[in-house]
N, CA, C and O atoms as a GROMACS GRO file, in nm:
protein
  272
    1UNK      N    1 -10.559  -0.820  -6.592
    1UNK     CA    2 -10.571  -0.954  -6.705
    1UNK      C    3 -10.428  -0.870  -6.842
    1UNK      O    4 -10.375  -0.764  -6.874
    2UNK      N    5 -10.432  -0.991  -6.869
    2UNK     CA    6 -10.350  -0.927  -6.975
    2UNK      C    7 -10.404  -0.887  -7.121
    2UNK      O    8 -10.514  -0.936  -7.142
    3UNK      N    9 -10.365  -0.828  -7.201
    3UNK     CA   10 -10.409  -0.766  -7.322
    3UNK      C   11 -10.442  -0.868  -7.421
    3UNK      O   12 -10.355  -0.954  -7.437
    4UNK      N   13 -10.555  -0.878  -7.494
    4UNK     CA   14 -10.576  -1.008  -7.607
    4UNK      C   15 -10.534  -0.993  -7.712
    4UNK      O   16 -10.582  -0.904  -7.783
    5UNK      N   17 -10.405  -1.094  -7.768
    5UNK     CA   18 -10.414  -1.086  -7.881
    5UNK      C   19 -10.473  -1.173  -7.990
    5UNK      O   20 -10.446  -1.288  -7.954
    6UNK      N   21 -10.536  -1.178  -8.096
    6UNK     CA   22 -10.578  -1.246  -8.160
    6UNK      C   23 -10.499  -1.280  -8.340
    6UNK      O   24 -10.479  -1.223  -8.447
    7UNK      N   25 -10.484  -1.382  -8.286
    7UNK     CA   26 -10.349  -1.486  -8.424
    7UNK      C   27 -10.411  -1.538  -8.566
    7UNK      O   28 -10.497  -1.617  -8.606
    8UNK      N   29 -10.305  -1.435  -8.624
    8UNK     CA   30 -10.371  -1.539  -8.772
    8UNK      C   31 -10.372  -1.677  -8.764
    8UNK      O   32 -10.342  -1.762  -8.680
    9UNK      N   33 -10.425  -1.674  -8.912
    9UNK     CA   34 -10.456  -1.830  -8.904
    9UNK      C   35 -10.313  -1.922  -8.920
    9UNK      O   36 -10.283  -2.028  -8.866
   10UNK      N   37 -10.220  -1.817  -9.039
   10UNK     CA   38 -10.099  -1.908  -9.015
   10UNK      C   39 -10.020  -1.895  -8.931
   10UNK      O   40  -9.922  -1.969  -8.936
   11UNK      N   41 -10.034  -1.768  -8.791
   11UNK     CA   42  -9.973  -1.790  -8.683
   11UNK      C   43  -9.992  -1.936  -8.600
   11UNK      O   44  -9.922  -1.990  -8.516
   12UNK      N   45 -10.085  -1.964  -8.646
   12UNK     CA   46 -10.168  -2.058  -8.564
   12UNK      C   47 -10.127  -2.181  -8.627
   12UNK      O   48 -10.081  -2.263  -8.547
   13UNK      N   49 -10.131  -2.224  -8.782
   13UNK     CA   50 -10.080  -2.285  -8.834
   13UNK      C   51  -9.900  -2.306  -8.791
   13UNK      O   52  -9.858  -2.411  -8.743
   14UNK      N   53  -9.841  -2.224  -8.810
   14UNK     CA   54  -9.685  -2.210  -8.758
   14UNK      C   55  -9.642  -2.251  -8.616
   14UNK      O   56  -9.538  -2.315  -8.598
   15UNK      N   57  -9.723  -2.213  -8.518
   15UNK     CA   58  -9.724  -2.297  -8.396
   15UNK      C   59  -9.774  -2.443  -8.375
   15UNK      O   60  -9.729  -2.532  -8.302
   16UNK      N   61  -9.867  -2.443  -8.449
   16UNK     CA   62  -9.889  -2.597  -8.444
   16UNK      C   63  -9.777  -2.744  -8.488
   16UNK      O   64  -9.733  -2.847  -8.437
   17UNK      N   65  -9.773  -2.683  -8.588
   17UNK     CA   66  -9.604  -2.718  -8.688
   17UNK      C   67  -9.465  -2.711  -8.570
   17UNK      O   68  -9.384  -2.803  -8.561
   18UNK      N   69  -9.459  -2.586  -8.488
   18UNK     CA   70  -9.366  -2.642  -8.420
   18UNK      C   71  -9.401  -2.708  -8.274
   18UNK      O   72  -9.314  -2.762  -8.206
   19UNK      N   73  -9.502  -2.700  -8.244
   19UNK     CA   74  -9.523  -2.807  -8.117
   19UNK      C   75  -9.564  -2.906  -8.174
   19UNK      O   76  -9.637  -2.976  -8.103
   20UNK      N   77  -9.540  -2.954  -8.309
   20UNK     CA   78  -9.510  -3.119  -8.324
   20UNK      C   79  -9.360  -3.143  -8.346
   20UNK      O   80  -9.312  -3.249  -8.305
   21UNK      N   81  -9.288  -3.060  -8.405
   21UNK     CA   82  -9.166  -3.065  -8.401
   21UNK      C   83  -9.116  -3.084  -8.286
   21UNK      O   84  -9.065  -3.195  -8.268
   22UNK      N   85  -9.114  -2.993  -8.183
   22UNK     CA   86  -9.100  -3.018  -8.071
   22UNK      C   87  -9.114  -3.172  -8.001
   22UNK      O   88  -9.023  -3.240  -7.953
   23UNK      N   89  -9.290  -3.212  -8.015
   23UNK     CA   90  -9.324  -3.344  -7.916
   23UNK      C   91  -9.226  -3.462  -7.990
   23UNK      O   92  -9.180  -3.572  -7.960
   24UNK      N   93  -9.226  -3.396  -8.074
   24UNK     CA   94  -9.133  -3.516  -8.162
   24UNK      C   95  -9.035  -3.559  -8.157
   24UNK      O   96  -9.016  -3.676  -8.188
   25UNK      N   97  -8.906  -3.450  -8.104
   25UNK     CA   98  -8.816  -3.436  -8.060
   25UNK      C   99  -8.815  -3.476  -7.878
   25UNK      O  100  -8.754  -3.558  -7.810
   26UNK      N  101  -8.869  -3.420  -7.864
   26UNK     CA  102  -8.876  -3.496  -7.704
   26UNK      C  103  -8.912  -3.618  -7.701
   26UNK      O  104  -8.833  -3.686  -7.636
   27UNK      N  105  -9.003  -3.678  -7.748
   27UNK     CA  106  -9.052  -3.828  -7.755
   27UNK      C  107  -8.899  -3.906  -7.818
   27UNK      O  108  -8.858  -4.001  -7.750
   28UNK      N  109  -8.841  -3.880  -7.907
   28UNK     CA  110  -8.692  -3.944  -7.959
   28UNK      C  111  -8.543  -3.929  -7.919
   28UNK      O  112  -8.444  -3.985  -7.967
   29UNK      N  113  -8.552  -3.845  -7.824
   29UNK     CA  114  -8.444  -3.777  -7.745
   29UNK      C  115  -8.405  -3.737  -7.848
   29UNK      O  116  -8.286  -3.767  -7.854
   30UNK      N  117  -8.448  -3.662  -7.975
   30UNK     CA  118  -8.343  -3.580  -8.104
   30UNK      C  119  -8.348  -3.456  -8.063
   30UNK      O  120  -8.429  -3.423  -7.976
   31UNK      N  121  -8.248  -3.355  -8.127
   31UNK     CA  122  -8.253  -3.213  -8.082
   31UNK      C  123  -8.356  -3.169  -8.180
   31UNK      O  124  -8.356  -3.236  -8.284
   32UNK      N  125  -8.422  -3.097  -8.176
   32UNK     CA  126  -8.559  -3.030  -8.259
   32UNK      C  127  -8.494  -2.984  -8.401
   32UNK      O  128  -8.563  -3.006  -8.501
   33UNK      N  129  -8.401  -2.939  -8.414
   33UNK     CA  130  -8.333  -2.898  -8.518
   33UNK      C  131  -8.355  -3.024  -8.626
   33UNK      O  132  -8.428  -3.026  -8.725
   34UNK      N  133  -8.263  -3.134  -8.574
   34UNK     CA  134  -8.261  -3.275  -8.637
   34UNK      C  135  -8.406  -3.301  -8.689
   34UNK      O  136  -8.437  -3.286  -8.808
   35UNK      N  137  -8.479  -3.335  -8.606
   35UNK     CA  138  -8.608  -3.360  -8.633
   35UNK      C  139  -8.657  -3.292  -8.746
   35UNK      O  140  -8.690  -3.343  -8.853
   36UNK      N  141  -8.662  -3.130  -8.700
   36UNK     CA  142  -8.699  -3.013  -8.811
   36UNK      C  143  -8.653  -3.076  -8.954
   36UNK      O  144  -8.716  -3.083  -9.060
   37UNK      N  145  -8.544  -3.112  -8.929
   37UNK     CA  146  -8.451  -3.137  -9.123
   37UNK      C  147  -8.508  -3.246  -9.164
   37UNK      O  148  -8.556  -3.239  -9.277
   38UNK      N  149  -8.522  -3.381  -9.089
   38UNK     CA  150  -8.583  -3.464  -9.120
   38UNK      C  151  -8.696  -3.476  -9.160
   38UNK      O  152  -8.702  -3.551  -9.257
   39UNK      N  153  -8.834  -3.416  -9.114
   39UNK     CA  154  -8.965  -3.410  -9.131
   39UNK      C  155  -8.970  -3.332  -9.265
   39UNK      O  156  -9.049  -3.371  -9.351
   40UNK      N  157  -8.884  -3.216  -9.291
   40UNK     CA  158  -8.852  -3.119  -9.415
   40UNK      C  159  -8.826  -3.183  -9.516
   40UNK      O  160  -8.885  -3.159  -9.621
   41UNK      N  161  -8.713  -3.298  -9.503
   41UNK     CA  162  -8.650  -3.399  -9.558
   41UNK      C  163  -8.766  -3.476  -9.671
   41UNK      O  164  -8.751  -3.486  -9.793
   42UNK      N  165  -8.881  -3.521  -9.591
   42UNK     CA  166  -9.015  -3.627  -9.624
   42UNK      C  167  -9.152  -3.548  -9.691
   42UNK      O  168  -9.264  -3.585  -9.725
   43UNK      N  169  -9.077  -3.412  -9.690
   43UNK     CA  170  -9.208  -3.308  -9.732
   43UNK      C  171  -9.322  -3.358  -9.602
   43UNK      O  172  -9.439  -3.375  -9.635
   44UNK      N  173  -9.290  -3.376  -9.488
   44UNK     CA  174  -9.390  -3.400  -9.391
   44UNK      C  175  -9.494  -3.266  -9.345
   44UNK      O  176  -9.617  -3.269  -9.337
   45UNK      N  177  -9.425  -3.180  -9.324
   45UNK     CA  178  -9.541  -3.038  -9.343
   45UNK      C  179  -9.600  -2.993  -9.441
   45UNK      O  180  -9.673  -2.895  -9.427
   46UNK      N  181  -9.590  -3.032  -9.519
   46UNK     CA  182  -9.726  -3.007  -9.644
   46UNK      C  183  -9.815  -3.105  -9.644
   46UNK      O  184  -9.938  -3.096  -9.641
   47UNK      N  185  -9.725  -3.230  -9.647
   47UNK     CA  186  -9.841  -3.288  -9.680
   47UNK      C  187  -9.922  -3.386  -9.574
   47UNK      O  188 -10.024  -3.444  -9.609
   48UNK      N  189  -9.871  -3.397  -9.448
   48UNK     CA  190  -9.924  -3.446  -9.331
   48UNK      C  191  -9.984  -3.335  -9.218
   48UNK      O  192 -10.103  -3.319  -9.188
   49UNK      N  193  -9.860  -3.257  -9.159
   49UNK     CA  194  -9.890  -3.154  -9.029
   49UNK      C  195  -9.991  -3.045  -9.052
   49UNK      O  196 -10.101  -3.024  -9.001
   50UNK      N  197  -9.892  -2.953  -9.184
   50UNK     CA  198  -9.988  -2.847  -9.225
   50UNK      C  199 -10.150  -2.868  -9.314
   50UNK      O  200 -10.207  -2.788  -9.388
   51UNK      N  201 -10.177  -2.957  -9.286
   51UNK     CA  202 -10.298  -3.006  -9.355
   51UNK      C  203 -10.387  -2.983  -9.200
   51UNK      O  204 -10.452  -2.886  -9.161
   52UNK      N  205 -10.358  -3.125  -9.128
   52UNK     CA  206 -10.396  -3.106  -8.987
   52UNK      C  207 -10.412  -2.980  -8.946
   52UNK      O  208 -10.526  -2.937  -8.923
   53UNK      N  209 -10.272  -2.880  -8.927
   53UNK     CA  210 -10.320  -2.756  -8.884
   53UNK      C  211 -10.426  -2.670  -8.925
   53UNK      O  212 -10.498  -2.607  -8.848
   54UNK      N  213 -10.437  -2.672  -9.095
   54UNK     CA  214 -10.561  -2.583  -9.097
   54UNK      C  215 -10.668  -2.632  -9.079
   54UNK      O  216 -10.770  -2.565  -9.093
   55UNK      N  217 -10.672  -2.771  -9.041
   55UNK     CA  218 -10.848  -2.878  -9.010
   55UNK      C  219 -10.851  -2.797  -8.847
   55UNK      O  220 -10.952  -2.735  -8.814
   56UNK      N  221 -10.760  -2.804  -8.777
   56UNK     CA  222 -10.773  -2.769  -8.642
   56UNK      C  223 -10.763  -2.592  -8.626
   56UNK      O  224 -10.768  -2.538  -8.516
   57UNK      N  225 -10.753  -2.545  -8.705
   57UNK     CA  226 -10.733  -2.384  -8.718
   57UNK      C  227 -10.918  -2.374  -8.785
   57UNK      O  228 -10.969  -2.276  -8.732
   58UNK      N  229 -10.971  -2.412  -8.836
   58UNK     CA  230 -11.120  -2.374  -8.892
   58UNK      C  231 -11.224  -2.373  -8.812
   58UNK      O  232 -11.334  -2.336  -8.854
   59UNK      N  233 -11.208  -2.404  -8.714
   59UNK     CA  234 -11.350  -2.383  -8.566
   59UNK      C  235 -11.350  -2.213  -8.524
   59UNK      O  236 -11.441  -2.156  -8.465
   60UNK      N  237 -11.213  -2.146  -8.575
   60UNK     CA  238 -11.216  -2.027  -8.512
   60UNK      C  239 -11.217  -2.018  -8.403
   60UNK      O  240 -11.277  -1.929  -8.344
   61UNK      N  241 -11.146  -2.113  -8.345
   61UNK     CA  242 -11.144  -2.064  -8.180
   61UNK      C  243 -11.000  -1.982  -8.144
   61UNK      O  244 -10.887  -1.998  -8.189
   62UNK      N  245 -11.034  -1.919  -8.079
   62UNK     CA  246 -10.938  -1.781  -8.040
   62UNK      C  247 -10.851  -1.850  -7.916
   62UNK      O  248 -10.886  -1.926  -7.826
   63UNK      N  249 -10.700  -1.782  -7.957
   63UNK     CA  250 -10.624  -1.839  -7.892
   63UNK      C  251 -10.562  -1.724  -7.758
   63UNK      O  252 -10.467  -1.662  -7.807
   64UNK      N  253 -10.575  -1.697  -7.671
   64UNK     CA  254 -10.563  -1.546  -7.638
   64UNK      C  255 -10.396  -1.634  -7.516
   64UNK      O  256 -10.378  -1.722  -7.432
   65UNK      N  257 -10.313  -1.523  -7.597
   65UNK     CA  258 -10.185  -1.487  -7.496
   65UNK      C  259 -10.202  -1.349  -7.412
   65UNK      O  260 -10.253  -1.243  -7.446
   66UNK      N  261 -10.139  -1.390  -7.282
   66UNK     CA  262 -10.120  -1.317  -7.166
   66UNK      C  263  -9.964  -1.241  -7.189
   66UNK      O  264  -9.857  -1.286  -7.147
   67UNK      N  265  -9.981  -1.125  -7.262
   67UNK     CA  266  -9.875  -1.048  -7.194
   67UNK      C  267  -9.803  -1.025  -7.094
   67UNK      O  268  -9.894  -0.984  -7.022
   68UNK      N  269  -9.660  -1.015  -6.994
   68UNK     CA  270  -9.648  -1.023  -6.933
   68UNK      C  271  -9.558  -0.910  -6.950
   68UNK      O  272  -9.493  -0.868  -6.854
   0.00000   0.00000   0.00000
């Protein structure tokens, strides 16, 4: 079994934001960097996604990464 790494709340939030951008880009069939810029321009990260990430990271559920 690999070494367990505990992520900070900030790292969990950033991972959540990245997965949101990737999901939307896939659904829209657009490049992720274009989707990121559009989301940033409407302040979606601060006004919506970042708040969701904070809500989901509060129960202190550990994320385990397997180091390869």
